[in-house]
N, C-alpha and C positions, 0 to 999 in steps of 0.2 A: 743505275750507276752510269755516268756519262762516258762517252767515247774517250775523252781526254784522260780520264782516270784509268781506264782499261789500257790505253796506250802507254801511259807512264809506268804502270805496274809491270807491264810486259817488258819494257825496255830495261827498267831498273833491276828486275829479277833475273832476266836472261843475260843481262850485262854483267852480273855478279856471280853467276853459277860456276864460272871457270875457277873461282877461288875454292868453292866447295869441292869441285871435281879434283883439284890438286890434293886435297886431303884424303881422297879415295884411292889414289894411285900408289902402287907398291905391292903389298902382299896379295891383294885380291885382283883377279883378272878384270880388266875394265868392262868386258862384256858381261861378266857375272855381276858386277856392280850395277849394270844397267838392268839386269833381270831383277835384282833386289829392289832397285828404284821403282820400276813400274809395277812390280808385284805389290809393294807397299802402297803406292799411289792408288792402284785399282782397289785394294782392300779398304782403304780409307774412304774412297769415293762411294764404294758399294755400301759401306756402313752408314755413310751420311745419307745416301738415298733411302735406305731402309728406315733410318731414324726419322727422316722427314716425310716418309710414306710417299715418296715419288714413284711414279709409274715406271716399272722396270720391264714390263711385258711389251714386246715388240714382235712384229711379224718376222718370218724367216728371211724375207727379202731385206727388211731393215737390218737384221743381224748381219747379213752378208755385207752390206755397205759399211756397217760399223766395224766389221772385221777388216775390210779393205782399208778403212781409215786407220785402224790400229796397226796394220801391217806396214803401211806407207809412212805413217807419222810417228808411231811409237815403237817401231820394230826394225824392219829391214834397213831403213835409212840410217838409224843409229849404228847398226852393224857395219854398214859401208863407210860411214864417217870415221869410225874408230880404225877400220882397216886402212882408209886413205891417209890418216894422220900418222901412220907408221912410215909413210914415204914422203910426206909433205910437211912443211912448217905450218904451224897454226895460222900464221898470217896469210899464207897463200890459200889455205883452206877457207879462211874467212872471205877472201876476195871471190873465190869460186862460188861459195854459198850465197854471196850477195846477188848472184845472177838469178836467184829465185824470184826477184822482182820481175825480170823479163819473162821468166817461165810462167809466173802466175798470170801475167797479162795475156800471154798467148793461150795458155790452157783455159783461162776463164772465157776467152772468146770462142775457143773451139768447143768446149764441153758445156758451157752454161749460156752461151750466146751473149755474154757481157760485151758492151761497146768498148772499142779500143780507144782510150782517151789519150790524146796527144799531149796534154799537160802532164798527165801521169808519166808518159814516156819521157818527156823532157826532164821532169824531176828525177826520174830514175837514172837518166844519163848523167845528170849532175852528181847524184849520189854515188854512182858507180865510179865516176872520175875521182870523187873525194876519197872513197875507200881505197882506190888504187894508190893515191898519194900517201895516205896514212900508212899503207903497208909497202911503200916503195922499196925499202931495203930488201924485203923478202922477194919482191918481184924481180929486182935487178940481180939478185944473187941466185936466181933459179936457173938450173941447167937441165935441159930435157934429156933424161936418160931412161933406161928401161923401168927402173923403180919409180921415177918421177912420173912417167907417162901412165903407169898403172895407177898411181895415186891420184892423178888428175881425172882419169876415167872413172875411178871409184867415187871421187868427190862429186863429179858432175852427175853420176847416176844417183847418188844419195840426195843431191839437191833436187833432181827431177822427181824422185819419189816423194820428197817432202812437199813439193809443189802440188803433186797429185793429191796428197793428203789434205792440203788446203782446199783444193777444189772439191774433193769428196765431202769434206766438212761443210762447205757452202751448199752443196747439193743436199746433204742431210738436213740442214737447217731450212732450206727451201721446202722440203717435204714435211716440215713441222716436227722434226726430231729435236728434242731439247739437248743443249750443249752438255750439261752436267751428266745426264744418263748416257749420252753417246760417248763421252770421254771415259766414263767408268767402264763400259763394255769394251771400248776401243783399247784402253790401256790393259785390260785383262787379256784381250786377244793378242795384243802386242807382246805382253810378258810371256805368254805361253809360247808364242812363235820364237821369241828370243831364247827361251829356255831350251826349246827343241834344237835351235841352231847351235847353242853353246854345247849341248850334249853331243850332237853329231860331229862337232869340230874338236871334241876331246878336251874342252876346257875343264880345268880343275875348279870345283866349287869350294869356296872358302868364305868365311865371314870373320871379320876382325871386330872384337868387342871393345876396342878403344873408344874413349869419348869422342875423339876427333872424327873417327870414321862414322860413328853412329849419328853424331850431330850433322855431319855433311850429308849422310844418307837421308835423314829426316828433312833437311832443308831442300834437297833436290826433289824428294818425293812430294812434299807438301807445297812448297813455293815454286820450285822449278818445273814441276809437272802439273799438279792440280790447279794452283792459282794462275800461273803464267799461261798454260795452255787454255784454261778456261777463259781468261781475258782475251788472249790472242784470237782464238777461234770465234769468240763472240764478235770481235772486230771484223773477222773475215765475213761473217754473216751480215753485219751492219754496214760496213763501208766498202766491202769488196776485198778480194784476195790480193789485188794489186797494191792498194794503199796500205793494207795491214802489213804486207811483206816489207814495207819500207822500214819497219822496226828493226829488221835484220841489219840495216846499215847504221842504226843508232847504238846497237849493242857494243861495238868496239869503242865508242866514245866513253861509255860508262866503264868498260873494262880498262881503258887507258887511264881514266881518272882514278880508279882503284889502284892500278899499278903505280901511278905517280906517288900515291901515299904509302903503299905497302912495299913497293919494290924499287922506288927511286927512278921511275921511268923519266927519261930526258926528252922533252918535246923538241921537235925540229920545225923549221919553217914550213916544210912540206906537210907535216902532220897537222899543223895549225891551219894551213890553207885547205887541206883535205876535209877537216872537220867543218870549216866554213862552207865548203861546197855541199857537204852532206846536209847541213842545216838549211842551206839555200834551196836545195832540191825538195826538202820537206815543205818549206814555205810555199814553193811553187805548186806542189800538190794540193795544198790547202786552199789555194786561190781558185776556187771552182764554184760556179753558180749551182745552187742546190737543185737537184733533179726535179724537185717539186715545182720550182719556178719554171721549168721547161714544159711540165705536163699539166699544171693547174694554174690557170690565169685567174687571179682573184676577181678581176673586173669582168671577165667574160664568162667565168664559171666553167671553163673547159674541163672535161673529165679525162682521166687517164684512158688511153685507148685499150680496147679489149678485142678479142677476135679468136679465130681458130688457133688452138695450140697455146692460148694464153689463159691464165686464171688470175682472178683478183687476189691481191695480197692482203694480209692483215693490216689494220691501221698502224701497227708498230713498225711497218716497213719504212715509215718516214721519220724514224728516230734519228736524232741528230740535227733536225731542222730547227732553226731559231728565227725570230722575227728580223734579226739584224743580218742574217746571212746563214751560211752553212759551214760549220767548222770542218766538215769532211763530207765526202759524197755519200748521200743516202742510198740505200739499196734500190734496185728497180722496183716500181710499184706493181710489177707482175713478174711471173717466172715462166720459163718455157716448160711445157709438159714433156718435151723430148729431151735429147741430150743424155746426161748421165742418169738414167732412170733405173 
């Protein structure tokens, strides 16, 4: 499946999950709903892996990193986001979460040795400016108080953990761990961690048998968790955590489109300009010479460099390359043996 399809599915699904989440709010504590969500998602993925006879045996070290991925991407970050949104508007939380773009670039450089791409940075700046315009009313109406400060700190902490989860997933894929099995174990570990946190915090466990709640739960587990995370984390491995994270700026566009139809959202000039900047930033990110063109000269037959601390990658590392150019940055044709090992 091509990168464009993975990207489109990720944006469309995560841009629409807010509607499903609205049907879960009410009688069931939000954190308990998250426990049900990832428990169901992990169970379905485990059953799928067993039915397909996929390898589910990994070393203790691999399980450690899968647990870390689960804790940061399917567990603690969700806990902190729900806590943060008790003190912040969803618009401000979306603006803060969009900083994952910058965090992924910095963390990718620090932990994986990924090059810091100035075009990606420029595209991210355009995108962040656009998201700020889209949520300008929330930003201008924000007043820094004790509760708001706590909410901001929680939201930044949640975003940072999500970024670490992206980097850990990239590390796991570099070590040859498959996305499906890794997500299955990671979601299982995340669900257990969320269950423990909910019990320790005294949350009341309940389950609503209404069609709306059950349909929303199944949608969030199957599409919002299994499909979307599968597509997104595959993109992290293929095009890098920085470019993959740009999808977070496109979610609000889908959400606003749905809100326009379902809730009568009124577009403003600032929102329209903001969306244009977001799309412009994405186009700037895509205008990148394929890494293969810098490492393999067809005329001279130049080979990718190797040396101490480097190992050759599989041929699939050049996925996304086309004869007419590169639709997005291909992964490095080698990986560092150090870093997050």
